[in-house]
C-alpha positions as CSV (number, residue, x, y, z in Angstrom):
1,M,-9.0,23.9,-38.6
2,P,-11.6,21.4,-37.2
3,Y,-9.4,21.0,-34.0
4,F,-9.5,24.8,-33.5
5,R,-13.3,24.9,-33.9
6,L,-13.6,22.1,-31.3
7,L,-11.7,24.1,-28.7
8,A,-13.5,27.3,-29.6
9,S,-16.9,25.8,-28.7
10,P,-18.2,26.7,-25.2
11,L,-19.1,23.1,-24.5
12,A,-15.5,22.0,-25.2
13,W,-14.1,24.6,-22.8
14,L,-16.7,23.6,-20.1
15,G,-15.6,20.0,-20.5
16,A,-11.9,20.9,-20.2
17,I,-12.6,22.9,-17.0
18,F,-14.6,20.1,-15.5
19,V,-11.7,17.6,-16.2
20,G,-9.3,20.1,-14.6
21,V,-11.3,20.6,-11.5
22,L,-11.9,16.8,-11.2
23,A,-8.1,16.2,-11.5
24,I,-7.3,18.8,-8.8
25,S,-10.0,17.5,-6.4
26,C,-8.7,13.9,-6.7
27,T,-5.2,14.8,-5.8
28,P,-4.5,13.6,-2.3
29,S,-3.6,16.3,0.3
30,I,-0.7,15.8,2.6
31,A,-1.3,16.9,6.2
32,P,1.2,19.3,7.7
33,T,3.7,18.0,10.2
34,V,3.7,18.9,13.9
35,S,6.8,19.5,16.0
36,I,7.4,17.0,18.7
37,P,10.2,16.8,21.4
38,T,13.4,15.5,19.8
39,Q,16.9,14.9,20.9
40,P,19.6,17.4,19.6
41,S,21.5,16.3,16.5
42,P,25.0,15.1,17.3
43,P,27.8,17.4,16.1
44,P,29.1,16.6,12.6
45,G,31.4,13.5,12.6
46,Q,30.3,12.4,16.0
47,V,28.2,9.2,16.5
48,E,25.4,9.1,19.0
49,L,25.3,6.0,21.1
50,C,22.0,4.3,22.0
51,A,21.7,2.7,25.4
52,N,19.0,0.6,23.7
53,A,17.3,-0.5,27.0
54,L,13.9,-1.8,25.8
55,R,10.9,0.0,27.2
56,T,8.0,-2.0,28.5
57,P,5.2,-2.0,25.9
58,F,3.2,1.2,25.6
59,T,0.5,2.7,23.5
60,L,1.3,5.7,21.3
61,A,-1.2,8.6,21.7
62,G,-1.5,12.2,20.6
63,D,-3.6,15.2,19.9
64,S,-2.4,18.0,17.5
65,S,-4.0,20.7,19.7
66,K,-1.9,19.7,22.8
67,N,1.7,20.5,23.7
68,P,3.5,18.1,23.4
69,A,1.3,16.6,20.7
70,V,2.5,13.0,21.2
71,W,2.9,10.9,24.4
72,G,3.0,7.3,25.5
73,I,0.5,5.5,27.8
74,D,1.9,2.6,29.9
75,S,0.0,-0.6,30.8
76,S,-1.4,1.1,34.0
77,G,-2.9,3.9,31.9
78,D,-0.4,6.6,33.0
79,A,0.8,9.0,30.3
80,F,4.5,9.8,29.9
81,A,6.6,12.1,27.8
82,I,8.5,10.8,24.8
83,T,11.6,12.4,23.3
84,W,12.2,11.2,19.7
85,P,15.4,11.0,17.7
86,A,16.6,14.2,16.0
87,G,14.5,15.1,12.8
88,F,11.4,13.1,13.8
89,R,8.0,14.8,13.6
90,A,4.3,13.9,13.8
91,R,1.5,14.2,11.3
92,F,-2.2,13.9,12.0
93,S,-3.8,12.7,8.7
94,P,-6.3,12.2,10.4
95,S,-4.7,9.6,12.7
96,L,-1.4,10.1,14.4
97,E,1.7,9.1,12.4
98,I,5.3,9.4,13.5
99,L,7.7,10.3,10.7
100,D,11.5,9.7,10.6
101,P,13.8,12.3,9.2
102,S,13.2,11.0,5.7
103,G,9.5,11.3,6.0
104,N,8.8,7.6,6.4
105,V,6.0,6.5,8.7
106,V,7.7,4.5,11.6
107,E,4.8,4.3,14.0
108,R,1.0,5.0,14.2
109,G,-1.2,6.3,17.0
110,G,-3.2,3.7,19.0
111,V,-0.6,1.0,18.3
112,V,1.1,-0.9,21.2
113,I,4.9,-0.3,20.7
114,S,7.0,-3.1,22.1
115,D,10.3,-2.6,20.4
116,A,11.3,1.0,21.4
117,G,14.8,1.3,22.8
118,G,16.4,4.1,24.7
119,G,16.5,5.3,28.2
120,S,14.9,7.6,30.8
121,G,14.6,11.2,30.0
122,P,16.2,14.0,32.1
123,G,15.6,13.6,35.8
124,G,14.2,10.1,35.2
125,E,11.1,11.5,33.6
126,G,9.7,10.2,30.3
127,F,11.5,8.1,27.8
128,D,14.2,9.1,25.2
129,I,13.7,6.8,22.2
130,C,16.8,6.1,20.1
131,S,15.7,2.9,18.4
132,I,12.3,1.8,17.1
133,G,11.2,-0.9,14.7
134,G,14.7,-2.5,14.9
135,K,16.4,0.6,13.6
136,T,18.7,2.8,15.6
137,Y,18.6,6.6,14.8
């Protein structure tokens, strides 16, 4: 019965509540993801080919309040659209992170990307990425 009396005391309950609140407040929060332009998924059983022409280095930039939320900036300071492989998404936690379909961070905002492969987007505008970091998606 000493254990029951300990839990029955108001001070013990207050301590238990404090520990619970502390545990919840220390749990890291995961920022929600943001949709970004992506290529369509290939039909089942079909393999998507990657032209894999390397893009000149560019800086990854973004703002969750804009549409699209992510873009590239070339060496002359001009912004251009990026289309990512199917299943990719962005997260701002608080800095920009690009996630692959498995949720792994593959790139971060503000970083100069020099290993992105792909080709020009529709009409020669923007850049369609199909490989990044040495991995083809």
